[in-house]
N, C-alpha and C positions, 0 to 999 in steps of 0.2 A: 594491563599495561597498554599505554597509548602508542599507536603506530606513528612513526615520524615521516613516513613516505606516503604522500598523497598523489602520486603520479597517476594512479588509476582514475581519480576524479579530483582535479585540482580545485574544483568549486567547493570542496569540503574544507579546504585549508583555512586557517586563521592567519592572515598576514597583514602587515602594515603596508602602506603604499610603496615604501622603499623595498620591502620584501617581495612584493609582486614584481617590481621592476627588475630586481635581481633574478627572480625566477624566470621571467620572460627572456632575459638576456641568456640565461643558461639553456632555456628551451630551444633557442635558435640553433644550438649546436646539435640538438637531437630531434629536430622537427620532422624529418622524413620517417624516423622510427615511430615517433609519437603519433603522427598522422595515420600511419598504417595500423597501429594498435587501436586508436580511437575509431577509425573506420570499421575495423572488425567488430568492435564492441557495439557500435551503432547498428551495424548490419544484423548482429545477433539479437539485439533488442527489437529491431523492426520485425524480424521473423517471429519472435515470441509474441509481439503485439498482433500480428496477423493471425497466428494460431489461436490466441486468446479471443480475438474478435470472432473468428469462425466458430469456436466452441460456444461462445455466448449466443450467437445468432442461431446456431443449431438447437441449443437447449431452449431458447425462447420460442422457436417454432414448435418444438415438441410440447412445450407447456400449453401454448395456444391451441394446439390440436388435441390436448388432453392425453398425450401419449405417455406422460410420466405419472399419471394418476395412480396406477397400480403400485408402482415403486414408492411413490410418496406416502400412500396410505400404509403400505407394508412397513416403511421406516418408522412412521408414527406409532404403529401398533407394537413394533419390536421394542422401541425405547420406552413406551408406556408400560411394558411388562416389567421393567426394572424400577418403576416408580416407588418412591418412599419419601417421607418427610425430610430425611437427611439429604437425599439426592436432589430434591427440589430446592432445598436451601442452598446447596452447593451450586446448582445450575443457575439460580438467581444471582449468586455472587459472581460467577464466571460471566454471566450475561452483562453485568454492570461494567466489566472490563472492556466490553465492546461498545459502550455508550458513554455514560457520564465520566467514567475513568479516563477515556480517551481525551476528553476536553482538559481534564486536570493535568494529565501527563504531558499533553501537547503544550499547554501553557508553561509548565515547568521547563520543558526542553527548549522552548522558544526563549525563555529568560536566560537559560544557560548559554545557548548559542549566540545570543546577542551580547552577553557579557564576554564571551570568547571572541567576539568580532567575526563570527562565522555567519555573515549576513546572507550569503547564498544558501547555506543550509537552512537557516531560519525561514527564509522566504519559500524555499521548496517544500519544507515540512508543512507550512501553512497552506500552500496550494494543494498539496496531496490530501490533507485532512479535510479542509473545507470543500475542496472540489469534489471529493468522493461523496460527501453528504449531499451536496447540491445535485450532483448527477444521479444519486440514488432516488431523490425525491422526484426528479424528472422521469426516470424510468418507471417508478411506481405509478405515476400518473398516466403513463402511456399504456401500461399493461392492465391496471385495475384488477388484479387478481385478489380474490378474497382470502383472508387468512384462515387457518384451521379453526381458530377461536378469535372472535372479534376483539380488537384492541383499538382504543382511542389514543390520540396524540395531539400535541400542540399544532402540528401541521397536518392538514387533511390527507396528504399523500401517505402519511405514516400508517393509516388504517389498512393500506394494501400490503400485499405479501411479497410480490416479485419485483426485483430481487431483494433478498434479505439485507436490510440496512446495517445490522450488526455485523454480518459476514463481510459485506462490502467495505465498510469503513475500517473494520479491524484488519482486513487483508491489506488495504491500502496503507493504513497507518503503521501497523506493527511490522509489516514486511519492508516498509521504507526504513523503519528503525533498525531492522535486521541488516539492511543494506548499509546504513551508517555504521552499525556495529562492526560489520565486516571490514570496512575501510578505515575506521578510526581506532580500532583496537588491534592488538597483536597477540599471537600465541593462541593457546587453547581457549582463552576467554571468549574470543570472537565466535568460535565454533559453538561453544556451549550456549552463549546468549542468543545467537541467531537460531539455533535449534529450539531453544526454549520459547522464543517468540513465534516460530512456526507452529509449535505444539499448542501454544495459547490460542492462536487463530483457529486451529482445528477444533479445540475444545469449545470455543465460543459458538461455532456452528452447531456442534452436537447439542449444546445447551439450549439453543433456540428451537431445535426440533423437539427435544425432550419436553420443553415447556409449552409445546404446541402453538408457538408463535409463528412458526414457519414450516413449510414443507422442505423435504430434502433438496428438491430441485431449486427452491428459492435460495438456499444456502450455497449450493454449488454455483448458481448464477452470480450470487454476490461475490464469491471468491474470484470468479473469472473477471467480472467487471472491476473489482478492486485492484486486481493484479494488472489488468489492462490500463487502468487509469494511472497507477504508480509508474508502470513501465513507460507510458507516454510522457509523463512529467519528467522522469529521469532522462529519457532520450532528448526531450526538448532542451533541458538545462545543459546537457553535455554538448548538443549541437551548437547552442548559443555560446557556450564557453569556448568551444573550439574555434568558432568564427571570430569571437572577440580576441582570442589569443593570436590568431593568424593576422588580424588587422593590426594588433599592437606590435607584432614583429616587423611590420613594414614601416613602423614609425621609429625614428632614431631615439634611443634612450640616452638621456643626459644625466 
């Protein structure tokens, strides 16, 4: 069931120019309450970003100092103990959902959002997904950590391990989809789909460690960086939307 109330994030709504003008006119009657709510959300998002950044920085330092080596090797050994042809096949399938499948799903959702005139959502989804991949390549080049097992890729940076690209991109992409699900759907469906997406992200990380493509610390760092990136993009879009709406309220609507 689709939710009809997009007050939590007006940038998600599909509206004609006339619909936006009417929404802005109605917003003028509730501006103080809306500003307070938006301010609280922005503050919470900023605090979350600071915590995520601190967590990533702490983990990166621990990896550089090889303080995570014992835990990383223990995780690899523990998962390797469950190895079987069936699990390996399942892990490869789940791993695809953090790479090639992301591109296909992203293109499908972009087409849907453009068809629905949800231009802000389409642009934000593109920034979240492409930005996470670009940022991951930059971070890999900075840390140059070798993978448990060598892997080649189209981009030189992909031969490195920290942070996990699958974990980072899937965290950024699927958790933004969970954010959209929470705002665009109503009832129990949004809870079920959001929970399923979070579980998928966790399974992708486990699959990467099981396949010996990454260490556990790579995956955790990827989660932190992906969440941080998506949080920053959402905060940026909300701040710009709030500023644009405040400016529009000062302009007479005819």
